[in-house]
N, CA, C and O atoms as CSV, one atom per row, in Angstrom:
chain,resi,resn,atom,element,x,y,z
A,1,MET,N,N,-1.432,-2.909,-5.745
A,1,MET,CA,C,-0.262,-3.696,-6.026
A,1,MET,C,C,-0.574,-4.752,-7.090
A,1,MET,O,O,0.204,-4.953,-8.022
A,2,ILE,N,N,-1.704,-5.414,-6.943
A,2,ILE,CA,C,-2.075,-6.457,-7.903
A,2,ILE,C,C,-2.195,-5.874,-9.305
A,2,ILE,O,O,-1.662,-6.437,-10.262
A,3,GLU,N,N,-2.884,-4.764,-9.429
A,3,GLU,CA,C,-3.038,-4.123,-10.742
A,3,GLU,C,C,-1.687,-3.734,-11.319
A,3,GLU,O,O,-1.467,-3.871,-12.522
A,4,THR,N,N,-0.790,-3.256,-10.489
A,4,THR,CA,C,0.546,-2.882,-10.948
A,4,THR,C,C,1.266,-4.084,-11.525
A,4,THR,O,O,1.889,-3.985,-12.582
A,5,LEU,N,N,1.192,-5.207,-10.854
A,5,LEU,CA,C,1.861,-6.409,-11.341
A,5,LEU,C,C,1.234,-6.924,-12.630
A,5,LEU,O,O,1.937,-7.406,-13.518
A,6,VAL,N,N,-0.071,-6.822,-12.729
A,6,VAL,CA,C,-0.762,-7.277,-13.945
A,6,VAL,C,C,-0.406,-6.374,-15.120
A,6,VAL,O,O,-0.039,-6.857,-16.191
A,7,GLU,N,N,-0.515,-5.070,-14.918
A,7,GLU,CA,C,-0.258,-4.115,-16.001
A,7,GLU,C,C,1.188,-4.175,-16.490
A,7,GLU,O,O,1.443,-4.044,-17.687
A,8,ALA,N,N,2.121,-4.370,-15.585
A,8,ALA,CA,C,3.534,-4.378,-15.955
A,8,ALA,C,C,4.030,-5.761,-16.348
A,8,ALA,O,O,5.164,-5.904,-16.805
A,9,ASP,N,N,3.196,-6.780,-16.178
A,9,ASP,CA,C,3.597,-8.171,-16.403
A,9,ASP,C,C,4.857,-8.479,-15.600
A,9,ASP,O,O,5.834,-9.019,-16.119
A,10,GLY,N,N,4.802,-8.122,-14.325
A,10,GLY,CA,C,5.934,-8.293,-13.418
A,10,GLY,C,C,6.568,-6.946,-13.155
A,10,GLY,O,O,6.599,-6.084,-14.034
A,11,ALA,N,N,7.071,-6.762,-11.953
A,11,ALA,CA,C,7.682,-5.483,-11.604
A,11,ALA,C,C,8.726,-5.662,-10.508
A,11,ALA,O,O,8.628,-6.565,-9.677
A,12,ARG,N,N,9.713,-4.796,-10.522
A,12,ARG,CA,C,10.697,-4.717,-9.447
A,12,ARG,C,C,10.106,-3.874,-8.319
A,12,ARG,O,O,9.123,-3.160,-8.519
A,13,VAL,N,N,10.701,-3.959,-7.153
A,13,VAL,CA,C,10.207,-3.205,-5.996
A,13,VAL,C,C,10.132,-1.715,-6.328
A,13,VAL,O,O,9.118,-1.071,-6.059
A,14,ALA,N,N,11.190,-1.168,-6.907
A,14,ALA,CA,C,11.227,0.270,-7.203
A,14,ALA,C,C,10.128,0.663,-8.188
A,14,ALA,O,O,9.526,1.728,-8.054
A,15,GLU,N,N,9.869,-0.186,-9.166
A,15,GLU,CA,C,8.815,0.100,-10.147
A,15,GLU,C,C,7.442,0.067,-9.493
A,15,GLU,O,O,6.597,0.920,-9.763
A,16,ALA,N,N,7.225,-0.913,-8.640
A,16,ALA,CA,C,5.944,-1.001,-7.938
A,16,ALA,C,C,5.761,0.204,-7.021
A,16,ALA,O,O,4.673,0.776,-6.952
A,17,ALA,N,N,6.813,0.585,-6.325
A,17,ALA,CA,C,6.745,1.732,-5.421
A,17,ALA,C,C,6.408,3.009,-6.182
A,17,ALA,O,O,5.571,3.798,-5.745
A,18,GLU,N,N,7.059,3.204,-7.311
A,18,GLU,CA,C,6.805,4.398,-8.115
A,18,GLU,C,C,5.377,4.399,-8.639
A,18,GLU,O,O,4.704,5.429,-8.609
A,19,SER,N,N,4.922,3.278,-9.108
A,19,SER,CA,C,3.562,3.171,-9.643
A,19,SER,C,C,2.512,3.473,-8.584
A,19,SER,O,O,1.475,4.070,-8.874
A,20,LEU,N,N,2.791,3.053,-7.348
A,20,LEU,CA,C,1.832,3.240,-6.258
A,20,LEU,C,C,2.085,4.518,-5.458
A,20,LEU,O,O,1.324,4.855,-4.552
A,21,ASP,N,N,3.163,5.223,-5.807
A,21,ASP,CA,C,3.547,6.457,-5.116
A,21,ASP,C,C,3.734,6.219,-3.615
A,21,ASP,O,O,3.209,6.953,-2.777
A,22,VAL,N,N,4.497,5.171,-3.308
A,22,VAL,CA,C,4.850,4.853,-1.924
A,22,VAL,C,C,6.361,4.637,-1.853
A,22,VAL,O,O,7.025,4.495,-2.879
A,23,ALA,N,N,6.887,4.615,-0.651
A,23,ALA,CA,C,8.306,4.336,-0.456
A,23,ALA,C,C,8.609,2.893,-0.856
A,23,ALA,O,O,7.767,2.012,-0.683
A,24,PRO,N,N,9.804,2.647,-1.388
A,24,PRO,CA,C,10.172,1.273,-1.747
A,24,PRO,C,C,10.027,0.287,-0.586
A,24,PRO,O,O,9.675,-0.873,-0.802
A,25,SER,N,N,10.292,0.730,0.620
A,25,SER,CA,C,10.165,-0.181,1.773
A,25,SER,C,C,8.722,-0.635,1.967
A,25,SER,O,O,8.475,-1.776,2.358
A,26,ILE,N,N,7.774,0.251,1.696
A,26,ILE,CA,C,6.350,-0.099,1.804
A,26,ILE,C,C,5.989,-1.109,0.718
A,26,ILE,O,O,5.332,-2.113,0.991
A,27,ALA,N,N,6.423,-0.837,-0.518
A,27,ALA,CA,C,6.145,-1.759,-1.627
A,27,ALA,C,C,6.766,-3.125,-1.337
A,27,ALA,O,O,6.143,-4.158,-1.579
A,28,TYR,N,N,7.987,-3.125,-0.822
A,28,TYR,CA,C,8.661,-4.379,-0.500
A,28,TYR,C,C,7.871,-5.172,0.542
A,28,TYR,O,O,7.683,-6.379,0.399
A,29,ASP,N,N,7.416,-4.491,1.582
A,29,ASP,CA,C,6.633,-5.167,2.624
A,29,ASP,C,C,5.360,-5.781,2.056
A,29,ASP,O,O,5.010,-6.911,2.394
A,30,HIS,N,N,4.674,-5.046,1.204
A,30,HIS,CA,C,3.448,-5.572,0.586
A,30,HIS,C,C,3.755,-6.788,-0.279
A,30,HIS,O,O,3.052,-7.797,-0.225
A,31,LEU,N,N,4.815,-6.680,-1.076
A,31,LEU,CA,C,5.183,-7.797,-1.946
A,31,LEU,C,C,5.579,-9.026,-1.133
A,31,LEU,O,O,5.238,-10.149,-1.504
A,32,GLN,N,N,6.288,-8.826,-0.039
A,32,GLN,CA,C,6.682,-9.965,0.800
A,32,GLN,C,C,5.473,-10.617,1.468
A,32,GLN,O,O,5.431,-11.837,1.628
A,33,THR,N,N,4.509,-9.818,1.848
A,33,THR,CA,C,3.277,-10.378,2.422
A,33,THR,C,C,2.550,-11.211,1.379
A,33,THR,O,O,2.117,-12.328,1.662
A,34,LEU,N,N,2.416,-10.675,0.187
A,34,LEU,CA,C,1.752,-11.414,-0.889
A,34,LEU,C,C,2.532,-12.685,-1.231
A,34,LEU,O,O,1.937,-13.728,-1.503
A,35,ARG,N,N,3.856,-12.596,-1.216
A,35,ARG,CA,C,4.685,-13.772,-1.514
A,35,ARG,C,C,4.535,-14.830,-0.429
A,35,ARG,O,O,4.459,-16.021,-0.731
A,36,SER,N,N,4.491,-14.412,0.816
A,36,SER,CA,C,4.368,-15.380,1.912
A,36,SER,C,C,3.031,-16.106,1.889
A,36,SER,O,O,2.917,-17.224,2.391
A,37,GLU,N,N,2.024,-15.469,1.308
A,37,GLU,CA,C,0.700,-16.090,1.180
A,37,GLU,C,C,0.556,-16.876,-0.122
A,37,GLU,O,O,-0.474,-17.507,-0.362
A,38,GLY,N,N,1.591,-16.835,-0.962
A,38,GLY,CA,C,1.582,-17.607,-2.195
A,38,GLY,C,C,0.961,-16.910,-3.389
A,38,GLY,O,O,0.744,-17.539,-4.425
A,39,TYR,N,N,0.674,-15.633,-3.267
A,39,TYR,CA,C,0.026,-14.903,-4.361
A,39,TYR,C,C,1.003,-14.288,-5.350
A,39,TYR,O,O,0.625,-13.941,-6.469
A,40,VAL,N,N,2.255,-14.152,-4.939
A,40,VAL,CA,C,3.265,-13.500,-5.768
A,40,VAL,C,C,4.522,-14.358,-5.765
A,40,VAL,O,O,4.869,-14.972,-4.756
A,41,LEU,N,N,5.199,-14.392,-6.908
A,41,LEU,CA,C,6.481,-15.077,-7.051
A,41,LEU,C,C,7.562,-14.047,-7.329
A,41,LEU,O,O,7.306,-13.029,-7.972
A,42,ASN,N,N,8.766,-14.310,-6.848
A,42,ASN,CA,C,9.908,-13.454,-7.135
A,42,ASN,C,C,10.869,-14.253,-7.994
A,42,ASN,O,O,11.412,-15.273,-7.568
A,43,LYS,N,N,11.069,-13.770,-9.217
A,43,LYS,CA,C,11.988,-14.431,-10.145
A,43,LYS,C,C,13.040,-13.415,-10.569
A,43,LYS,O,O,12.767,-12.523,-11.372
A,44,GLY,N,N,14.240,-13.557,-10.026
A,44,GLY,CA,C,15.329,-12.668,-10.393
A,44,GLY,C,C,15.077,-11.208,-10.076
A,44,GLY,O,O,15.524,-10.326,-10.810
A,45,GLY,N,N,14.374,-10.946,-9.002
A,45,GLY,CA,C,14.099,-9.565,-8.610
A,45,GLY,C,C,12.822,-8.996,-9.184
A,45,GLY,O,O,12.420,-7.888,-8.829
A,46,LEU,N,N,12.177,-9.742,-10.070
A,46,LEU,CA,C,10.884,-9.330,-10.619
A,46,LEU,C,C,9.783,-10.094,-9.899
A,46,LEU,O,O,9.884,-11.302,-9.690
A,47,TYR,N,N,8.757,-9.394,-9.533
A,47,TYR,CA,C,7.620,-10.001,-8.845
A,47,TYR,C,C,6.480,-10.191,-9.839
A,47,TYR,O,O,6.138,-9.283,-10.596
A,48,TYR,N,N,5.906,-11.377,-9.820
A,48,TYR,CA,C,4.807,-11.753,-10.699
A,48,TYR,C,C,3.684,-12.354,-9.868
A,48,TYR,O,O,3.916,-12.875,-8.777
A,49,LEU,N,N,2.473,-12.280,-10.389
A,49,LEU,CA,C,1.370,-12.989,-9.737
A,49,LEU,C,C,1.564,-14.478,-9.954
A,49,LEU,O,O,1.966,-14.906,-11.036
A,50,SER,N,N,1.283,-15.256,-8.945
A,50,SER,CA,C,1.387,-16.706,-9.059
A,50,SER,C,C,0.092,-17.266,-9.629
A,50,SER,O,O,-0.911,-16.561,-9.737
A,51,ASP,N,N,0.128,-18.518,-9.985
A,51,ASP,CA,C,-1.074,-19.198,-10.468
A,51,ASP,C,C,-2.131,-19.274,-9.383
A,51,ASP,O,O,-3.322,-19.338,-9.685
A,52,GLN,N,N,-1.716,-19.267,-8.132
A,52,GLN,CA,C,-2.676,-19.312,-7.033
A,52,GLN,C,C,-3.595,-18.091,-7.080
A,52,GLN,O,O,-4.793,-18.204,-6.821
A,53,TYR,N,N,-3.038,-16.933,-7.407
A,53,TYR,CA,C,-3.869,-15.726,-7.465
A,53,TYR,C,C,-4.807,-15.786,-8.654
A,53,TYR,O,O,-5.980,-15.425,-8.552
A,54,LEU,N,N,-4.284,-16.245,-9.784
A,54,LEU,CA,C,-5.087,-16.268,-11.007
A,54,LEU,C,C,-6.132,-17.327,-10.889
A,54,LEU,O,O,-6.923,-17.520,-11.812
C-alpha cells in the first residue's frame, strides 16, 4: 500500500485496490487503518502519505 501511494503520488481507493489486486473493501480497510495511525491523509478522496510517515 505504501509503495502504491508513493508511486502514484496519492491514490483513490479503487486505484489502490487495482494496483494491489485486492477488493476495494480491503484497500479501504488498509487505508483507514493507516489513516487512524496518522500515516495517511485523505484529501478529497485521494490518499497520501502524511509527514509522519516520511
